[in-house]
N, C-alpha and C positions, 0 to 999 in steps of 0.2 A: 406391638401395635402397628397397624398398617400405615404407611405414609400416604399423604395426599399431595398432589402436585402444587397446591397453593396453601398459604397460611392464612386462614380466614381472620378477619378483624372484628366482624360484627358480634355483638354480645349474644344474640340468639343462636348464632352458629356455634359459638364456644360452649353455650349451655347444652347444646344438643348432643355433646360428646361427654363421656365421663372424664376424659382427659383432653386438654387442648391439643389440636392437631398441629403437627410440625410440617414445615415446608418439605416438599419432595427433595430427595438428595440431588436430583438434576437441577432444581432451582438453585440450591446452595452451590453446586459446582459451577453453574453458569455465572452466578454472581461473583464467585471467587475468581474465576478466570477474567471476568469483566473488570473487576477491581484491580487486578494485577496489570492489565493492559492500560487502564485509565491512569494508574499511578506512573507507569513508564512513559506514557504520552504527555503527562503534565510535568514531568521532571525536567525543568529547564536547565538544571545543572549538568545534565548528560548531553554532550554534543552528539549530533547525528553521525553515525558511522555505518559502514556496510555490516559489521558484525551485530550492531544493535538492531538493524532492520531484519537480519536473519532471525534473530531472537523474537522480534515482534511478529514476523510471518508465522513462525512456529506457534506462538501464542494464539494468533488468530485461527490457525488450523484447529487447535485444541478447543477453543471457544465454540467454533462452528460445528465441531463434532458433537459437542454437548447440546447445542441448539437443535441439531438434526434429531438426536434422541428425544429431546423435549417435544418436538413437533409430532413425533410418532406416538406419544402418550394418548390414551383414549380420552381423558378429560380435556387435554389440550385440543384435540380434534373436535370435541363437542363444542367447545367455546368458539372455535373458528367457524364451524358450520352454523352455529347460532348467530354469529356476527358477520356472516359472509356478505351482507348488503351494506355493512358499515364502511364509512370512509377510511377508517384506520386500517382496515384489512386491504383496501385498495392501495393505501400507502405502503403497506408491508410488501405487497406484490411488486409495486413500482420500485421500492427500495431493493428488492432482490434482483431485479433486472439491472438497476444502476450498478450494483456490485459487480455483476458480470461484465458490464460495459467498461467500467474503470479498470478491472483486472485485465481485460483484453487490451486496452490502450497501453497499460504498463508493460505487458508482455511483448506487444508489437514494437514498442519503443526500444525495449531491451534487445530484441532479436535483430532489429534494423541496425542498431549501434554495433552489435556483435559482428554482423556480417561486414560492415564497413571497416571495423577494426581489424578483422582477419585479412581483408583485402590489402589494407595498408601494411600490415605485418609482412604479407607475402611480397609486396613490392620492395620493402626494406631488406628482406632476406636475399632476394634475387639481385637487387642493386643494378637492375638493367635500366639504362637511360640516365643513370647517375642522379645527381642532386635535383635536376629539373623534374624528373619523373616522380621522385619521392615528394617534392614540394607540391606537385599537381595533385597527387593522391591525398596529401594532407589537406589541401584546400577542399577536395571532394568530401573528405570525412567531416570537416567543419561545416560544409554546406548541408550535409545530411543531418548533422546535429541541430541545425536551425529548423529543419523540417520536423524533427522529433520534438523540439521545444514548442513549436507552434501547435502540434497535435496535443501535447500535454497541457498547454495553456487552455485550449478549448475544452479539454476533458475536465480540467479543474473548475472552469466556469460552470459547466453543467453539474458537476458534483456539488458545488456550493449551493446552487439553486435547489437541488434535491433535498439537501439538509434543511434549508430554510423553510421549505413548504411542508415538510413532514411533521405533522403535529401529533399523530398517534393519540387522539383524544376520543375515546369511545363514549358514546352516549349512555351506554350501559355501564354504570359505575360499580357493579358488584365486584368483589375482590378478585375472583379468578380472571375476569376480563381485564380489569385495570392492571393486574400484575403482569399478565401476558403482554399487553400493549406497551407497558413501560419497559419491560425487559427487551422486547423486540426493537423498540426505538433506541435504547441505549446500545444494543449490539450493533445496529446499523450505524449509529453516530460514531462509535469508536472505530469500527471497521473502515468507514469512509475517511475518518481522520488519519488513520495510519496509512492508508493507501494514498491519501493526499500528500502526506509527508514523504512517502516513498517516491511519488511522481516528482515532487520538488527536488529530491535528492538526485534522481536520474537526470533531471533537467539541468541541475547545477545553477549557479547564480545567474540571474537575468542579465543579459548582455545586450547593450545597444552597440552601435558601431564604435569600437574603441579608438581613441586617438593614440598616436605614437607615445605621447607623454604618459597617458594613463597606463599603457602597457608597460612602459619602463618602470613606473612606480610599482605596478603589480609584480613584475618580474624581480625587481630588487627586493621586494618583500618576500617573495617565494625563495629567493636565494638565501636571505637571512634566516628564514624559517628552516630551510634544509640544513644549514650549518649547525643549527641547534638540535637537529634530529626531531623536529616537531612538525612533521608534514601534515597537510590537510587530510583529514580522514575520508574525504570524498574523492574516490578514484575517478569519477566522471569529470569533476571540475579540475582535477590534477591534469588529466589528459588534455582537456580543452585548453588550459593555460599553457601547457608545454608545446602543444601544436601551434598555438598562436605565436609563441615566441620563436618557433622554428620558421614560420612563414614570414615573420617580420624581421628575420635575420638578427635577432637579439641574443642568440646563442650560437656558438660555433657548431655548425651542422655536423661536422665530422665527429664531434664529441657527443652530440645530443642524440644521434640515431640509436645508439645502444641503450641509452637511458629511456628513450621513447618506447623501444621494444619491450623493455621491462615493465613500463607503466601500462602498456597495452595488454600485456599478458596478465597483469594484476586485474585490470579492468575486465578482461574476458572471464576470469575466474569468478569475480563478483557477479557479473551478469548471469553466468551459469547457475549460481546459487539462487539468485533472485528469480530466475525463470522457473526453476524447479519448485521453489516455494509457491510461486503464483499459480503454477499448474495444479499443484495439490489443492490450493485454496479454491481455485476455479471449480474443481470437481466437487468440493464441499458445497459451494454455492449452487451448483446445478442440482445436486441431490436434494437440498432443502427446498429449492424452488419447485422441483417436480413433486415433492411431497405436498407442498402447500396447494399446488394446482389440483392434484389428485383429491385432496380432502375437500376443497371448495367446489369441485366439479362433480363430486360423487352424487 
C-alpha cells in the first residue's frame, strides 16, 4: 500500500480507503529525530559539555536533512502553495531566516575567539617581551571575550522574541496543514533552543566586574575541583577563569603559562568542532529556505 505524507484523522477520510492510511516514513523519521533532540534538551541531569553539543549538532543536521526531504514532497508543496498567504507560512520563512542569523552569530563568535586564542598562544610561545607582553595579550583576549558576549546577548534577545511570536496557527484546520504547521514549529523551537544553549555555553557564565575577593573564592573553588579531577566541562569558562587569575596575579605566572597553553589548545579543538558542525547546519538551513522560497514563488 502506498504511503501518504500525513495521517488523516477525520472519519470520512478513513472510510474513503479500504485500509487506514499510515503516516509517510519521512513524517515518522522527523518525529523520531525531533523526539530524541527534545529528550536530550530536557534532560536536566546531563550537564552541558562540548561533547554533548557535538552530539546535538549532529542530531540537528539529521533532523534538517529529513525536513529538507519532507519539503520536497509533492503533497507538502501543495499544502504550502495553498497556504502561501497564511500567517504561519510567513512565520515559517521568518523562522528559517532567524536560524541563519543565529547560526552566523555563533560561528562568528567562535572564529573571533579562536583568532584571539591563537594570537595569545603565539605570544606565549615566543615569550618576547616577557611577562608584561603576555599579560597585555591576556587582557586583550579577555576584552575580546566581552565583545563576543555582548553580541551573543543581543542575539539571544532576538532569538527569544522570535520564539514568542511564532504561533504557527493555520486558519485551515485540515489534517495535512495542521500536521505540517505543528511539525515545522516544533523543529524551529528545538533548533533555536539548542542553538540558544550553545550560545550560552560559548559565552560562559555571565560576568560583571569581579571583585578581588570573588575571584579568590572562584579560584580556590577551581583549585579544589582540580585536585579531585572534576574540572568544569566548559572549555570557554575554564579559559576565562584561568586568564582572570593570571591577570590578577593569583597564580604563579611561571607555572601557569604552560597550563594556559594546554587549555587554549583544548579550546581551539572544541571551537574547530563547533564551527564545522555549524557550517554543515548552515548549509542545511540554506537549502531548506531556498526550497521554501522556490515553492512559494513558483
